[in-house]
N, C-alpha and C positions, 0 to 999 in steps of 0.2 A: 445764336438757334438759326435752323435752317429757313430757306424763304419761304416754305412752305406753312414752319410755325407762326413766321412773325406776320404770312397773311392770314391765318387763322385767329392770332392772336386781336390784329384790328380789326376781322370781320368782327369779333367779341363782343371790339368797345363802340359797334353802329348801333343804335337806337332801334329795339324793335319795329315791326311796323307796328300801326294802329289796331285796335280788335275790329273784328270785321260782325260785331255785333253791336246794333242799337237796341237797348233794352227796352222791352215793349210796356214793360211791367202790365203787364196783363191780371198779377196777382192783385196788386192794387192795395197792398195791405203789409204789414211785417207779422209773421208769425209772432216770434218772439213776445209782443204787444198781447197776447193773445194770451198770456200763461201768467198764472197766480209769481207777485214777489217771491223770488228765492226759489224756482222751479229747479228742476233736474232735465235738463237738454241731452241727448246723447245723438252726436256728432258721427252716423256710425263711416268709416271711409273717410273723414272729414283731415286726414294727412298732417298736415301745417297750417289749414285755415284758421283757426280757432273760432270757427263760428265765424268769418267773416262772409257773408254771399252780399246779391246784388240789392236783395233788397233789405239792408241797413242791417251792422248788429253794434249800435250805438245802447238799444233799448236791453244788451245782456248785463251791462255795469247798472244803467238805473234803474232793472226789475232786481239787479242782484241775482241772476239763473246763474247757477252752478253748471257751467257746460263743462261734459264729460265727451273729450275727441277718442273713437275709438279705430285702430286701424290694425292691419296683417301685421305690418313694421314697424317697429321705431323709427320714429323720428322727434323732430322740436313740436310739443305743444301733445302729443300721444300722451292720455295717460292712463287707457287700456288698449291692451293687446287683446287681437281677438275677429273672430270669422261673423259678416253678416248674419250667416245661413243659422247659426248658431250663439246668439249673443249671451255672452257670458254675465247677466242681471237675471234677477229675481223679477219673476212674474209681475207684474202692477208696480214698478218700482218707481217708474220717473214719467215726466209729465209730456215730452216731445223728443221725438224720434225724426233725426233727418236724414235724410240717403241726396246726398248732389253728386251725380254721375258715378254712380254707384252700380246701378244694376246691369248696366252692361257689360263687365268682366263679372259677373256671379252666378255660378252654375244651374243655381235653382233663383229665378225673380221671387216665384211666390212663395216661396221659403221666406226669403227675406223680411215679405212685407208679412206674413203671419207671424214670425217671431219679433215685430214691429208691437205687432196687437198685445200680442203675448206680455211683452215690460211696459208696456205702458199701462198706466191710471185710466182708470175709467172716465173720460172725458179729456183725456190725454190727445194732443194735436200728434200726426202724422205728415209730415215735407218731404214728398221725394220729386227726384227730379230725372231727368234721363235723354238721351241724345236719340233722334227719329229720323230725320235726312239728314247725313251728317259722315265724314268720314271715317274708311276704318281708321282707329284709333291706338294700337296698343303702345308699350307695355301697362299690363298684363293681358293678355289672352284676351280681343276684344271679340264679344259670343254676340249680343242681342242688342235690339233696338227696339223703341215704345213711343207708341201713338199717344194720342191723349185718354182714348177712348181703351186703349193697353195698359193704361195707368187705372184707370177706373176702373175695369174690370179686375184686375189682381186685386185693388183693392178697393172691391164690392163691399167687403167685413164692414169700412169705414163711412160713415156719412159724410159726405163731401161740403167741403168748405168753398173751396173755389181749384178749376178745373181749368189748363189751356195751356200757352204758352208763349215763351217772351222773347224766343227767335223768328221773325215774320218772312214775310217771301226774300224780300230785298237783301238782307240778312244772311238769309240759309243758299239762297244765288248766289251770292258776293263769294261767302266761305267755299263750297263747290266749284266753284267761277276760277276761284285761285287755285286752290288745288289742281285742276284741269289742264291747266295754262304750265303749272310746274312740273304736270306729267309729261306735258305733249312737249316741251323743250328742255327736258331733265337726259334724253337719250339717256336712257336708265340709270344712269349712275344719282346713285341715294345720296353724294353730297350736291351735285347742281341740281338736284331736286328741293335739297336743305336750301339753298341758300335762291334758287328759284322764289318759293314759298313769300320767303321776304319781300322779293322785289318785288313780284306783283302786290303783293300785299299792300308797300307802299303806294300802286299805281292806282288799286283799282278798290281800297279801302269805300272811298265814300259812295260807291254802292247805299250802303248799309242806311245811309241818310234818306232814302227814299221810303224806308220803313217808318218816317212821319207822317207822311201821308199814306202808304197803301197800307201799312201794319196794320190797323185794326180792319180793313177792308174784311166782311163775312165770306167773300172768294178768295179773300187770302186764304184762309185756313188750308186750301192744299194742299200748302207746300212750306211747310215750318220743319224749324232744325229738332225744336227738343219740344218737352212735353212735361209739365211738374202736375200735380196735384195735393192738394192742402185738405188734409179731411179731420173728423175726429173719430178716439175711438169713442161707440154708443154709452152713456152715461148709466144705462141698465141694459144689462145683459137680455137676451132671446126668454131665455127660463123666468130671470125674474118678472119680466114683460108681462111673458102667461099668466103667470101669478096672481100679478096682481089688476090684470085684467077680469 
């Protein structure tokens, strides 16, 4: 083995730095617990996540939820191959749709939300999250960023349950700062940039813990790293509502 290959092998054995995110839990609830026992949950673009997200996944088994992971590409745990902009599902056939860190990659975010609305049963849940202040991160092609009000506008057909962000100002600054330092010190070397991301990650991950104190400041809402929207498809559509009034 060459010296370069040995160095790479040794480097990959080193533990990765801690996450830069101090989870704010602004959501404050577990969407899975809002679903009926045995409900059908579609995780759009879920890859190998198996529905495991920061809000907790234990309720999947407890409520005997039928989790269907859909993605563009086959991987472990993916049950259905399909495009988020044209879901291969019947209308009004599922109880919840999840879309976590997917909207930044699609061509038509509104169509993704509209498709979720179509396949959800009346009263069904939509949970979507996407980056806002965050570094460019392909592949695939990274196209969009979303504020919390942007997600609310995309999902205006839904009744909002909770809208916010789980990455506060300290976590957001920490992540951007580490990437900035890695760019400055990389001398335009992609390899060195990757190494420096880990190095500075170990040096400065602690900044995120300031969100324990400032993460819920009202003024902190000027700087946040991601946005989420949790909402319900109206149980009665506009036409029926008009007929009953």
